N, C-alpha and C positions, 0 to 999 in steps of 0.2 A: 403639359405632358411631363410625366415622370421619367427622367432619363437615368435614374439610379440603376445600377446593375442588379439583376435578379439575384435573390439569395441562392447560394449554391445547394445543389443536391449533393449530399455527403455520404460516401461509403466509408464506414467505420470498421476497421479490422482489429480483432482482439483475440488473444490466444486461448482463453478458457472461459467457461460459463459460470464461474463461482462468484462469491460476494465478499472478497477480501479487499485489501487496500486499493490496488490499481483498478480493480473491478468497480469499486464504489466511485472512484474518481471518474471512470468512464460514464457512469450514470449521470454525474453532474455535468460532464461535457455534453452528453446527448440531450439532457434537459435544457441546457443553454441554447443549443442549436435549434431545438424544436420551438423553444420560446421565441426565438427571433424569426421563426417562420420557415426554416429550412426543412426539406424532406430528408430524413435520415434512414439509411439502411445499414444495419449492423450485421457483420458476418462473424460467426463463431464456429469453432470446429465440432462442438458437441452441444447436446441439450444440457440444461442445468438451471439453477435458480436465477441466474442473471437474465435468462430469456424472458421470463415473465415480468421482471422489473423493467426491462427495456420496452416491452410491448405496452405495459401500463403507462409509460410516459409518452407513447405515441410513435415509437420507432418500429420499423419493420425488421424482423430478424430472419436471416438466411443462414442455414447450416451449411458450411462448406469446409471440407477437409483441408487442413493447413499444417505444414511441418513447423514444429516449434523448436527453436534453437536452444539447446540445454548444454550443461557442462559435459554430459556424456557424449555429446556430438563432436567434441574437440579431440578426436583421435582418428586414426586411419579408418577403422570400421564405422565409427559414428559418422564421419564425413561422407563415406560411400552411401550409407543408409539415408543421410539427409539429402544427398544429391538425387537419389532415386525417388524419395518422397516429393522433392521439389518438382521434378519432371512430371510426376503423376498428378500432383495437385495443381500444377499450373493450368492444366486443361480446365479444371473446374473453376478456378479463379477467373480465367479469361472469359468463360461463359457467363459468370456472374456479372463481371464488369460490362460486358456487352448488353446484358439484360437490364441492368440498373441504369447504365449510362450516367455515371456520376460526374459532376463538375470537378470535384476534388476528392482525394482519398486521405483519410486520417488514420494513421497506424498507431495504435496505443500499445506501447512497450516495444523494446528492440528485439524481442524473441520471435517475431513473425516477419522477417525481412522479405519473404516472398512477395508480400503485398506492396512493398516499396518498388520492387522490380516490375511487378505487373502494372502498377500505376504508370511508371515511366515508359514501359513498352507500349502501352495503349495511349500515351500522350496526355495522361492526367497529372496535374500537379499533386504533390504529396507532402503532407506534414507528418512528421513522426514525433510522438510524445514519449519521452524517456522516463521510465519509472524505476530503472535498475541501475545499480552501481556497486561495484565491489573492488576496491583498490587492491585488496590482497589476492585477487584472482591472477592467474597466469597471464603473461603478456599475450600469448596466443589467443586465449579466451577473450581478453579485452579487445584485441584487434578484430576478432571474429564478430563480436557484437557491434563494434563501432564502424567497421568498413562499409556495410550496406547503407549507413546513414549518409554517406557521401552522395548518394543518389537522390536524397530527399531535398525538396526545395527549401524547407525550413524545419527547425527543430525546437521543441519545447523540452525543458528539463524540470523535474519536480523539486530540485534543490541545487544550490551552488555546488555542493559536493558531487552530485550526479554529473553536472556539467563538467566539472574539473576532471573526473575520472575519464570521461569521453575524450576531452581535448588533450589529455596527457597521452592517450593512445594515438589519436590523430589530431594534431594541432590545427589542421585546416578546418575542422568543424567549428572552431571558435567563432568564425565570422557569421555563422547562421544559427546560433543557438541562443535561446532566451530562457531565463529562469522564471517560472510561474509556480508559486507555492500552491499546494493543494487547497482547495476550498472544502472545508469539512462541516457538514451540517451538525448543529448542536442539538441538545435535547429540546423537546417541545416546551418544557418548563424547567427552569433551573431549580434544583433542590440543593440547598446549601448543606455543607457537612454538619453532622450532629454537634450540638453544643458541648456535650461531655463525651470524651472518648472512653466509654465504659467497655469492659471486656465482654466478649473477645474483640480485638481489633480485626477487622476484615480486610484482607488483601485481595486484589483482583488482577489476574492475567487474562488478557484478551488477545487472541491471534492464532496463527497457525501453530500446531504442535510439531516442532522440529528442533533438532539439536542446535541449529544456528540461532534459534530464538531464545535459547537459554531457559526453557521451562524447568529443566532439572535443577538449575541454579536456584530458582525461586523456591523449589521444594526443599532443597538442602538449607536454604536461608531460614525457612520456617522452623526447621528442626533446630538450628543453631540458636534462633531467637527464643524458642521455647525452653531450651536448656538454660537460658538466662532468667527464666521465670516469666516471660511474656506470654500472654494468652492470645493466640492468633488463630485465624482460619483463612485458608487460601482457596479462592474460587478460581477454577480454570475454565475459560470459555473458548472453545476452538476445537478443531479436528485436524487430523493428519491428511496429507495427500494420499489418494488411493494407492495402495501398494506399500505404504509405510506404517501399516497398523502395528508393526513390531515396535515402533518407537513409543506409541501410546502405552503398549504393554510394558515397555521398559520403565516408563514413568510410574505406572501403577505398581510395578514391582518395587521401585524405589520408595514409594509411599509406604508399602508394607514393611520394607526393611527398616525404615526409620520410625515405624509404629505411629504413623500419622493418619491412619484410616479415618479417625474422627475429626481431623483438622484440615483435610484437603478434599475438595469436591470437584469432580469432573462433570461439567455440564454439557459437553459436546458443542457443536456449532450452533450459534443463534445469530440470525441476521440483525436482530434488534438488540444492541448491547446496553442501551440506556437503563433498562430495569436493573441490570447487574451493577452498573456504575452508581445508581441511586443508593443501592444497599451497601456499597463498599465504603471503606474509610480511606484506603490508600491504593492507588493503581501502580502497577509495576511493569516496566518494559525492559527485560533483562537480556536483550540480544547480546550474543557473544561475538558475532561477526558483523561486518559493515552493513548498515541499513541506508538505503538511498534517501529516505525521509522517515516519517514516523507518525502515520495517521492515528494509531492507537494512543500515542502520547498526546496528540492534539485533542483527541476525544476526552481523555482524562482531564485536561485543562478546561475544556468547554463544560465538563460536568462539575467543575469546581472541586476536584479531588486532588489532594497532595500526590505528587508523582515521584517515584524512584525510577531512574532511567540510566541505561548504560551511557557512559561518556565516550561516544564514538560516532564518527561519520555524520550522516544526515540527521541523526537523533539530536545532535547539538543544535542544528538549525530549527528542528521542530519544537524543541523544548527550551531553547535558550532565550534569555531576556525576560524571564518570569521570576517571581519570588519563591514560589512553592516547590518547584522540582529540585530534587537532589540527584546530582550526577555521581555515579559510582563506576569504578573500573569494571570492564566486562569480565564475566566468569569469576566473580568474587562474591561468594555467598556470605562470607564474614562481613564484607562491606555493606551488603544489602541488609543483613541483620542489624548492623550499626545504624543504618539509615532509618529502619523501622523504629528502632528504640528512640532515636532522636526525635522523630515526629511524635511518637507517643508522649515523650517527656515535655514537648513544647507544642501541645495540641492547639492551644488558643492562637498562637502565632500562625501555624500552618493552615488552620481552617479559615482565618481571615485573609491570609495571603492567597489561598486557593480561590476564594470567592472573587477577589480582585483580578486574579489571573484569568478567570472565566470571561470577564468582560473584555479584556485585552485580546484574548484568543479569538473571540467572536468577531473582532474587527480585523485581525490579521488574516483570518481564514474564512472570510465571508464567501459562501458559495456563489452569490451574485457577482462579486468582484472576480472570482475565478472564472465563472462562465463568460463574463464580458471579455476578459483577456484572451481566453481560448477562442472565442468567436472572432475576435479581432485578428488573431493570427491566421485562422482558417480563411476568413473573408479577404485577407490581404494576399492570398496565393494567386498567382497569375492564372487567368482563365481566358 
């Protein structure tokens, strides 16, 4: 007779239905749980591209309204609004838990603390996976994000940096937090950098279009590099949050002002970034504010592309220990132009180094290794 405990039914809570960094990591988590035989129900607040990807992997998706903790919530009016939304949405959440009857609850990101509370109220063990960290945030915001995690049975963090930010806010969290680096799927087939770096050199930015990501810094860097006689083209792959369309227009206006219309292309959001990485020469991650990790940096490494990345926070962990990345000061377009020029002048070295880095990155960020560690943490929860 097999006396092993049955694999858990897992209710997974996530704050949005998009396909960026933490969303893609959730796909890997769910894939791992389903591969081990668990039944997985994912709750999202809205419809979006993540829904289809979840269902394609075999998960059940339930749309359930959920308050999301944001910076705008950390004031008197915001807290009142958040409290009202929490009371209203608790009813829907409790109904979902009663219907699903999960053995454990997995909360992906710290921005949906309601699901930690509902799990404990209904007697379910809960694991919270932390994908956010901003050391420069106010003490009030850091405390607001960290405090609900005291109710979680255990915690995972996507980097040592993320873990440190949490434990600085609440030292007691240190005893139940474990760091698991993201598992990032690589390209189906590795395409090495081109042998000769002929003009134009193509640069690639992939990610959310926002001021904190430093997209404007990359555009200004292209202008500065072209003033030195370098022939460059910048491809921008990504979109803004709904309601922030003004920022994309600001970027397009900057391109016009710098007379770069023929040298910068906006491609919008694409779920598959590998075709763009194959065509590029150098990837850039120009974040000007703290990043908890850096999936786009790892993707560039997996694609065997030389990388220029801001020397800050979790990006150091994502891109550290390799030969080809160049770390530059955040918000420094001149330094970025210097880095581009250096790579162009030493192309043979960087193309060989990037190819070697791709092999190392595939070992460090194996999706199967990541899935195993997350499964292990979920299966270890008391039931």
